[in-house]
C-alpha positions as CSV (number, residue, x, y, z in Angstrom):
1,M,33.2,136.6,-145.4
2,S,36.5,135.0,-144.2
3,D,36.7,131.4,-143.1
4,A,37.3,132.5,-139.5
5,D,34.3,134.8,-139.6
6,L,32.1,132.0,-140.9
7,R,33.3,129.7,-138.2
8,A,32.6,132.4,-135.6
9,R,29.1,132.9,-137.0
10,I,28.5,129.1,-136.9
11,K,29.5,128.9,-133.2
12,E,27.4,131.9,-132.3
13,M,24.4,130.3,-134.1
14,L,25.0,127.1,-132.1
15,V,25.1,128.8,-128.7
16,K,22.2,131.1,-129.4
17,N,19.8,128.9,-131.2
18,L,20.5,125.7,-129.2
19,M,20.7,127.6,-125.9
20,L,24.0,126.0,-125.1
21,Q,25.5,126.6,-121.6
22,T,28.9,127.6,-123.2
23,T,30.4,130.5,-125.1
24,P,31.3,130.4,-128.8
25,D,35.0,130.7,-128.0
26,Q,34.8,127.5,-126.0
27,I,33.7,125.5,-129.0
28,G,36.6,124.0,-130.9
29,D,36.5,123.8,-134.6
30,D,36.9,120.0,-134.5
31,L,34.9,119.4,-131.3
32,P,32.3,116.7,-132.0
33,L,28.8,118.3,-131.7
34,F,27.1,115.0,-130.9
35,G,27.9,112.3,-128.4
36,P,29.4,112.2,-124.9
37,N,32.9,113.3,-126.0
38,G,31.8,116.6,-127.5
39,L,28.9,119.1,-127.0
40,G,26.5,116.3,-126.4
41,L,23.8,117.4,-128.8
42,D,20.9,115.1,-129.5
43,S,18.5,114.5,-132.3
44,I,16.2,117.4,-131.3
45,D,19.3,119.6,-131.4
46,A,20.0,118.3,-134.9
47,L,16.6,119.4,-136.1
48,E,17.1,122.8,-134.5
49,L,20.5,123.1,-136.1
50,V,19.2,122.3,-139.6
51,V,16.5,125.0,-139.2
52,S,19.0,127.5,-137.9
53,M,21.4,126.8,-140.8
54,E,18.6,127.4,-143.3
55,K,17.6,130.7,-141.6
56,T,21.1,132.0,-140.9
57,F,23.0,130.8,-143.9
58,G,20.3,129.9,-146.5
59,V,21.6,126.4,-146.7
60,G,19.4,123.4,-146.2
61,V,20.2,119.8,-145.3
62,P,18.1,117.5,-147.5
63,N,18.2,114.3,-145.4
64,S,19.6,112.5,-142.4
65,E,22.5,110.9,-144.3
66,V,23.8,114.3,-145.4
67,A,23.2,115.7,-141.9
68,G,25.2,112.8,-140.4
69,Q,28.2,113.9,-142.5
70,A,27.7,117.7,-142.5
71,L,26.9,118.3,-138.9
72,K,29.7,116.5,-137.1
73,T,31.8,119.6,-136.1
74,V,32.0,123.3,-136.8
75,N,34.5,122.5,-139.5
76,T,32.2,120.1,-141.3
77,I,29.3,122.6,-141.1
78,H,31.7,125.3,-142.4
79,N,32.8,123.1,-145.4
80,Y,29.2,122.1,-146.1
81,I,28.0,125.8,-146.2
82,L,30.9,126.7,-148.5
83,E,30.2,123.7,-150.8
84,K,26.4,124.5,-151.0
85,R,27.0,128.2,-151.5
86,G,29.5,127.3,-154.2
87,E,27.0,125.1,-156.0
88,T,24.4,127.9,-155.8
89,D,26.8,130.5,-157.1
90,H,27.9,128.1,-159.9
91,T,24.3,127.4,-160.9
92,A,23.5,131.1,-160.9
93,Q,26.5,131.9,-163.1
94,K,25.4,129.2,-165.6
95,V,21.9,130.6,-165.7
96,N,23.1,134.2,-166.2
97,K,25.6,133.4,-168.9
98,P,24.4,134.1,-172.5
99,A,24.1,131.0,-174.6
């Protein structure tokens, strides 16, 4: 999946699962998701977002400190997903390699 495709899927997930009154193409990659200068998401939305990420991308968020960094924008979610998928792939490769 290309970077653009992943960002599009993240935006679609945000709109669908958080029932946002906007369209995916209206969400900028660097638009803050939380606070008055962005989408205005709140703590309940954050919980929904974490669950949605796990269901959609198979990537969990272990705690609020990680969430605070990973869930700032579409780009930070994108980078977090790639990082976590890379760790998973890397671990799987280690397990599958003969000793």
